VOKEMI-876718 format. One record per residue (C-alpha): residue number from 0; residue in one letter; y, z, x. Coordinates in nm, 2 decimals, m for minus. Each point is the difference from the previous one (the first is absolute). Layout:
N
- NUM, A, Y, Z, X
...
***
This chain:
296
- 0, X, 1.78, m0.64, m0.78
- 1, X, m0.40, 0.00, m0.11
- 2, X, m0.07, m0.11, m0.36
- 3, X, m0.02, 0.25, m0.24
- 4, X, m0.39, 0.02, m0.06
- 5, X, m0.09, m0.03, m0.33
- 6, X, m0.25, m0.18, m0.16
- 7, X, 0.25, m0.30, 0.01
- 8, X, m0.02, m0.03, 0.37
- 9, X, m0.36, m0.10, 0.01
- 10, X, 0.04, m0.38, m0.03
- 11, X, 0.18, 0.04, 0.32
- 12, X, m0.06, m0.12, 0.33
- 13, X, m0.07, 0.34, 0.24
- 14, X, 0.22, m0.18, 0.27
- 15, X, 0.30, m0.03, m0.27
- 16, X, m0.01, 0.38, m0.09
- 17, X, 0.22, 0.17, 0.25
- 18, X, m0.19, 0.20, 0.14
- 19, X, 0.02, 0.18, 0.39
- 20, X, m0.04, 0.35, 0.11
- 21, X, 0.37, 0.06, 0.13
- 22, X, 0.17, 0.19, m0.26
- 23, X, m0.37, 0.10, m0.24
- 24, X, m0.12, 0.34, 0.00
- 25, X, m0.26, m0.15, 0.26
- 26, X, 0.28, m0.02, 0.28
- 27, X, 0.05, 0.38, 0.08
- 28, X, m0.41, 0.04, m0.03
- 29, X, m0.02, m0.28, 0.33
- 30, X, 0.27, 0.19, 0.16
- 31, X, m0.20, 0.31, m0.04
- 32, X, m0.29, m0.10, 0.12
- 33, X, 0.13, m0.15, 0.29
- 34, X, 0.16, 0.32, 0.09
- 35, X, m0.29, 0.13, m0.04
- 36, X, m0.18, m0.25, 0.26
- 37, X, 0.25, 0.07, 0.26
- 38, X, 0.02, 0.41, m0.01
- 39, X, m0.44, m0.06, 0.03
- 40, X, 0.10, m0.14, 0.37
- 41, X, m0.03, m0.40, m0.11
- 42, X, 0.32, m0.16, 0.11
- 43, X, m0.07, m0.35, 0.06
- 44, X, m0.14, m0.15, m0.30
- 45, X, 0.22, m0.12, m0.29
- 46, X, m0.19, m0.14, m0.30
- 47, X, 0.17, m0.29, m0.21
- 48, X, 0.00, 0.14, m0.33
- 49, X, 0.01, m0.26, m0.32
- 50, X, m0.11, m0.06, m0.35
- 51, X, m0.34, m0.18, m0.12
- 52, X, m0.23, 0.02, m0.23
- 53, X, m0.24, 0.31, 0.10
- 54, X, 0.02, 0.25, 0.30
- 55, X, m0.09, m0.16, 0.34
- 56, X, 0.00, m0.10, 0.35
- 57, X, m0.07, m0.33, 0.13
- 58, X, m0.25, 0.03, 0.27
- 59, X, 0.15, 0.03, 0.35
- 60, X, 0.37, m0.01, m0.16
- 61, X, 0.25, 0.32, 0.00
- 62, X, 0.08, m0.10, m0.40
- 63, X, m0.08, 0.25, m0.26
- 64, X, 0.02, m0.15, m0.31
- 65, X, 0.08, 0.19, m0.32
- 66, X, m0.03, m0.06, m0.38
- 67, X, 0.27, m0.15, m0.15
- 68, X, m0.04, 0.19, m0.31
- 69, X, 0.11, 0.30, 0.17
- 70, X, 0.34, m0.13, 0.07
- 71, X, 0.13, 0.03, m0.35
- 72, X, m0.07, 0.31, m0.27
- 73, X, m0.04, m0.26, m0.28
- 74, X, m0.21, m0.24, 0.21
- 75, X, m0.24, 0.32, 0.09
- 76, X, m0.01, 0.08, m0.41
- 77, X, m0.09, m0.36, m0.05
- 78, X, m0.24, m0.01, 0.27
- 79, X, m0.17, 0.33, m0.13
- 80, X, m0.01, m0.18, m0.41
- 81, X, m0.13, m0.32, 0.17
- 82, X, m0.26, 0.10, 0.26
- 83, X, m0.09, 0.38, m0.14
- 84, X, 0.04, 0.19, 0.38
- 85, X, 0.26, m0.01, 0.27
- 86, X, m0.03, 0.05, 0.36
- 87, X, 0.29, 0.20, 0.10
- 88, X, 0.05, 0.28, m0.31
- 89, X, 0.32, 0.15, 0.14
- 90, X, 0.14, 0.06, 0.32
- 91, X, m0.24, 0.24, 0.19
- 92, X, m0.29, m0.28, m0.11
- 93, X, 0.21, m0.28, 0.15
- 94, X, 0.02, 0.19, 0.31
- 95, X, m0.39, 0.02, 0.04
- 96, X, m0.03, m0.35, m0.05
- 97, X, 0.29, m0.05, 0.24
- 98, X, m0.18, 0.25, 0.27
- 99, X, m0.32, m0.20, m0.03
- 100, X, 0.19, m0.34, 0.08
- 101, X, 0.15, 0.15, 0.25
- 102, X, m0.36, 0.07, 0.16
- 103, X, m0.09, m0.36, m0.03
- 104, X, 0.32, m0.09, 0.17
- 105, X, m0.03, 0.22, 0.32
- 106, X, m0.39, m0.13, 0.01
- 107, X, 0.13, m0.34, 0.02
- 108, X, 0.31, 0.07, 0.21
- 109, X, m0.22, 0.11, 0.27
- 110, X, m0.33, m0.12, m0.05
- 111, X, m0.18, 0.30, m0.01
- 112, X, m0.27, m0.15, m0.21
- 113, X, m0.07, m0.19, 0.36
- 114, X, m0.15, 0.34, 0.18
- 115, X, m0.30, 0.16, 0.01
- 116, X, 0.11, 0.30, m0.06
- 117, X, 0.15, m0.11, m0.34
- 118, X, m0.33, m0.20, m0.09
- 119, X, m0.23, 0.33, 0.11
- 120, X, 0.19, 0.18, m0.27
- 121, X, 0.10, m0.24, m0.27
- 122, X, m0.23, m0.25, 0.04
- 123, X, 0.01, m0.39, 0.06
- 124, X, 0.33, m0.14, m0.07
- 125, X, m0.15, m0.36, m0.08
- 126, X, m0.29, 0.18, m0.26
- 127, X, 0.04, m0.25, m0.32
- 128, X, 0.25, 0.15, m0.26
- 129, X, m0.18, 0.01, m0.33
- 130, X, 0.24, 0.05, m0.35
- 131, X, m0.26, 0.24, m0.12
- 132, X, m0.16, 0.31, 0.21
- 133, X, m0.20, 0.31, m0.13
- 134, X, 0.19, 0.27, 0.14
- 135, X, m0.18, 0.35, 0.04
- 136, X, 0.21, 0.26, m0.16
- 137, X, m0.13, 0.30, 0.19
- 138, X, m0.02, m0.17, 0.38
- 139, X, 0.22, 0.21, 0.26
- 140, X, 0.02, m0.30, 0.25
- 141, X, 0.32, m0.09, m0.16
- 142, X, 0.38, 0.07, m0.08
- 143, X, 0.09, 0.03, m0.36
- 144, X, 0.33, m0.14, m0.04
- 145, X, 0.05, m0.24, m0.29
- 146, X, m0.27, 0.00, m0.26
- 147, X, m0.32, m0.16, m0.06
- 148, X, m0.11, 0.10, 0.33
- 149, X, 0.15, m0.26, 0.15
- 150, X, m0.07, 0.09, 0.39
- 151, X, m0.35, m0.10, m0.06
- 152, X, 0.07, m0.37, m0.13
- 153, X, 0.04, m0.18, 0.40
- 154, X, 0.06, 0.17, 0.31
- 155, X, 0.38, m0.18, 0.02
- 156, X, 0.06, 0.22, m0.35
- 157, X, m0.16, 0.34, 0.17
- 158, X, 0.25, m0.07, 0.27
- 159, X, 0.28, m0.03, m0.25
- 160, X, m0.09, 0.31, m0.20
- 161, X, m0.07, 0.19, 0.32
- 162, X, 0.38, m0.10, 0.13
- 163, X, 0.14, 0.11, m0.35
- 164, X, m0.16, 0.35, m0.03
- 165, X, 0.13, 0.02, 0.40
- 166, X, 0.35, m0.10, m0.08
- 167, X, 0.05, 0.19, m0.36
- 168, X, 0.24, 0.27, 0.07
- 169, X, m0.08, 0.31, m0.03
- 170, X, m0.35, m0.07, 0.04
- 171, X, m0.23, 0.29, 0.18
- 172, X, m0.28, m0.31, 0.06
- 173, X, m0.18, 0.28, 0.29
- 174, X, m0.11, 0.24, m0.25
- 175, X, m0.02, m0.21, m0.30
- 176, X, m0.24, m0.20, 0.17
- 177, X, m0.14, 0.29, 0.21
- 178, X, m0.33, 0.00, m0.13
- 179, X, m0.02, m0.43, m0.03
- 180, X, m0.12, m0.09, 0.36
- 181, X, m0.03, m0.34, m0.04
- 182, X, 0.39, m0.03, m0.20
- 183, X, 0.14, 0.24, 0.23
- 184, X, m0.11, m0.24, 0.34
- 185, X, 0.20, m0.30, m0.18
- 186, X, 0.29, 0.23, m0.04
- 187, X, m0.01, 0.15, 0.36
- 188, X, 0.00, m0.37, 0.08
- 189, X, 0.27, m0.13, m0.19
- 190, X, 0.22, 0.33, 0.13
- 191, X, m0.05, m0.10, 0.38
- 192, X, m0.02, m0.41, m0.06
- 193, X, 0.38, 0.05, m0.18
- 194, X, 0.13, 0.24, 0.30
- 195, X, m0.14, m0.28, 0.25
- 196, X, 0.19, m0.29, m0.19
- 197, X, 0.30, 0.17, m0.12
- 198, X, 0.22, m0.15, 0.23
- 199, X, m0.16, m0.32, 0.08
- 200, X, 0.14, m0.32, m0.13
- 201, X, m0.28, m0.17, m0.25
- 202, X, m0.22, m0.26, 0.12
- 203, X, 0.02, m0.17, m0.39
- 204, X, 0.39, m0.06, m0.13
- 205, X, m0.11, m0.26, m0.28
- 206, X, 0.21, 0.06, m0.33
- 207, X, m0.21, m0.32, m0.18
- 208, X, 0.01, 0.16, m0.36
- 209, X, m0.26, m0.14, m0.25
- 210, X, 0.17, m0.07, m0.39
- 211, X, 0.36, 0.12, 0.08
- 212, X, 0.13, 0.04, m0.33
- 213, X, 0.25, m0.29, 0.09
- 214, X, m0.28, m0.26, 0.01
- 215, X, m0.19, 0.08, m0.31
- 216, X, 0.05, m0.27, m0.23
- 217, X, m0.22, 0.12, m0.27
- 218, X, 0.13, 0.20, m0.28
- 219, X, m0.01, 0.38, m0.07
- 220, X, m0.23, m0.10, m0.32
- 221, X, m0.23, m0.23, 0.20
- 222, X, m0.05, 0.27, 0.24
- 223, X, m0.09, 0.26, m0.27
- 224, X, m0.22, m0.22, m0.15
- 225, X, m0.19, m0.13, 0.31
- 226, X, m0.07, 0.38, 0.04
- 227, X, m0.16, 0.05, m0.35
- 228, X, m0.19, m0.35, m0.01
- 229, X, m0.18, 0.18, 0.34
- 230, X, m0.37, 0.07, m0.11
- 231, X, m0.02, 0.17, 0.37
- 232, X, 0.27, 0.26, m0.14
- 233, X, m0.02, 0.23, m0.31
- 234, X, 0.30, 0.16, m0.16
- 235, X, 0.05, 0.33, 0.07
- 236, X, 0.00, 0.21, m0.33
- 237, X, 0.33, 0.21, m0.06
- 238, X, m0.02, 0.32, 0.08
- 239, X, m0.28, m0.02, 0.26
- 240, X, 0.20, 0.10, 0.31
- 241, X, 0.04, 0.36, m0.14
- 242, X, m0.38, 0.04, m0.06
- 243, X, m0.11, m0.19, 0.31
- 244, X, 0.22, 0.33, 0.17
- 245, X, m0.16, 0.22, m0.17
- 246, X, m0.37, m0.13, 0.06
- 247, X, 0.03, m0.03, 0.35
- 248, X, 0.27, 0.29, 0.08
- 249, X, m0.25, 0.21, 0.17
- 250, X, m0.12, m0.28, 0.30
- 251, X, 0.29, 0.06, 0.20
- 252, X, m0.04, 0.28, 0.29
- 253, X, 0.23, 0.31, m0.01
- 254, X, 0.38, 0.00, m0.02
- 255, X, 0.05, m0.39, m0.03
- 256, X, 0.33, m0.16, m0.07
- 257, X, m0.16, m0.35, m0.10
- 258, X, 0.03, m0.14, m0.32
- 259, X, m0.10, m0.25, m0.27
- 260, X, 0.02, m0.39, 0.15
- 261, X, m0.21, m0.26, m0.02
- 262, X, m0.30, m0.24, 0.12
- 263, X, 0.11, m0.30, 0.23
- 264, X, m0.14, m0.33, 0.07
- 265, X, m0.08, m0.18, 0.33
- 266, X, 0.32, 0.04, 0.22
- 267, X, 0.19, 0.05, m0.29
- 268, X, 0.01, 0.31, m0.18
- 269, X, m0.09, m0.04, m0.41
- 270, X, m0.21, 0.24, m0.21
- 271, X, m0.37, 0.05, m0.06
- 272, X, m0.24, 0.14, m0.25
- 273, X, m0.14, 0.31, 0.01
- 274, X, m0.33, m0.04, 0.22
- 275, X, m0.04, m0.37, 0.01
- 276, X, 0.35, m0.06, 0.15
- 277, X, 0.17, m0.31, m0.08
- 278, X, 0.38, m0.02, m0.06
- 279, X, 0.15, 0.19, m0.25
- 280, X, m0.05, 0.37, m0.07
- 281, X, 0.22, 0.30, 0.05
- 282, X, m0.17, 0.34, 0.16
- 283, X, m0.05, 0.31, 0.13
- 284, X, 0.23, 0.27, 0.14
- 285, X, m0.06, 0.13, 0.35
- 286, X, m0.05, m0.08, 0.37
- 287, X, m0.09, m0.39, m0.09
- 288, X, m0.06, m0.34, 0.08
- 289, X, 0.17, m0.53, m0.02
- 290, X, 0.02, m0.62, 0.32
- 291, X, m0.03, m0.61, 0.16
- 292, X, 0.12, m0.20, m0.24
- 293, X, 0.14, 0.38, 0.09
- 294, X, m0.10, 0.32, 0.06
- 295, X, 0.16, 0.29, m0.23
***
C-alpha cells in the first residue's frame, strides 16, 4: 500500500514510498492507450511503463516513464503545492502525454528516424537538442498537440507530436490540417508508415529505465528542493494554466480536440517558458505540440 502523501512524507526516500502503476488510476489509462495503439493497427510493440521523476522515453528504448506524482491523488496535490504546475491535470491530459510518448516508442522501435523521408519531413534526428527554443506560434508547418508548440523543439518531438495527433481517437486530421500542407504531409507519412510497420516485429526492444522510482534514494523533500533551487526553472504562478489557455485558445486549427499540457525537455518531456521554452509551463488548447537523457 502506498504511503499517505502528506507533508510528513517529504522526509522519506522516494523508493520507500511504495509507488507503482498497478492498482492506481494510471493503470486503466495505460490500458486505454494500448487499446488505441492496437486499434490503430500497431500490433507488435508493447512498451514497458514505469514511474519516474518526469514524462519521457530513454532514447532507443521502448520504456515509457510516467511522473510518480500522478500515482496517488494526495501526492498529486502535494506536487501542485510544491511545484506550482502539473503535467497531467486529468485523465484526458495524461492520455495526451501518453500518446506523445508512444510516438517516441514507435519511432525508436522501428528506427524511423533513419529513413530519408523522415529526415526530409521532420529534419535531422541528430540535430542538437536544446533546453530552450523559440517557437513560431503561427507556423502551419507543425501540428499542435501538447502546449507550447512543442513540435517545434526538435525533429524527434515533431514526429512524436505528429504521431499523437494521428493516434488520437476521433481526430479528423485530414480536414483539420487540410490548409496546413507541411503538417498534413507529416501526418500522411505517419499514416503510411504505421500501416507498413503494423505487423512487423520491432527492431528495438530495449526496456532500460531511467530513474525508476524503485531506485531513487533521495527523499521527496530533496526532489522538490532541487526544483526550487534550480535557477533555470521558475515556479509557475497559480492560476496561470487557465490564463494561458485563454491567451492561446485562438491559435488552433478548426475542430481541434487537443488540450492543455506542457513543454518538454531533450528526449524527456517537461514544461517550458512561453516564447523561450525551458522546462516548466502549462499552455494552450488545440492541435499542439514535446525528447536524450530522453525525448519526451
